C-alpha positions as CSV (number, residue, x, y, z in Angstrom):
1,M,57.9,-67.8,-34.2
2,P,61.2,-66.2,-33.2
3,N,60.8,-67.1,-29.5
4,G,60.1,-70.6,-30.3
5,W,63.3,-70.4,-32.7
6,M,65.6,-69.0,-30.2
7,Q,64.9,-72.1,-28.0
8,Y,65.9,-74.3,-30.8
9,P,68.1,-72.1,-33.2
10,T,68.2,-74.6,-36.3
11,G,70.1,-73.2,-39.2
12,A,72.1,-70.8,-37.1
13,H,75.2,-70.4,-35.0
14,F,76.5,-68.1,-32.1
15,D,79.3,-65.8,-33.7
16,I,81.8,-65.2,-30.8
17,D,83.1,-62.1,-32.3
18,T,79.9,-60.1,-32.6
19,L,78.2,-62.2,-29.7
20,R,74.9,-62.9,-31.6
21,M,73.1,-65.5,-33.3
22,E,73.6,-65.4,-37.0
23,M,71.3,-67.2,-39.6
24,T,73.3,-69.6,-41.8
25,S,70.8,-71.5,-43.4
26,F,67.3,-70.1,-44.2
27,S,65.9,-73.5,-45.4
28,E,66.7,-75.0,-42.1
29,F,65.2,-71.8,-40.3
30,G,61.6,-73.8,-40.3
31,L,59.4,-72.5,-43.2
């Protein structure tokens, strides 16, 4: 699941300060 999620990272945004993806909405994460 994580590999497929990284192709289409719904519910997350790229934080330019930390240079990483951060999840913003667990409900959009794809339960």
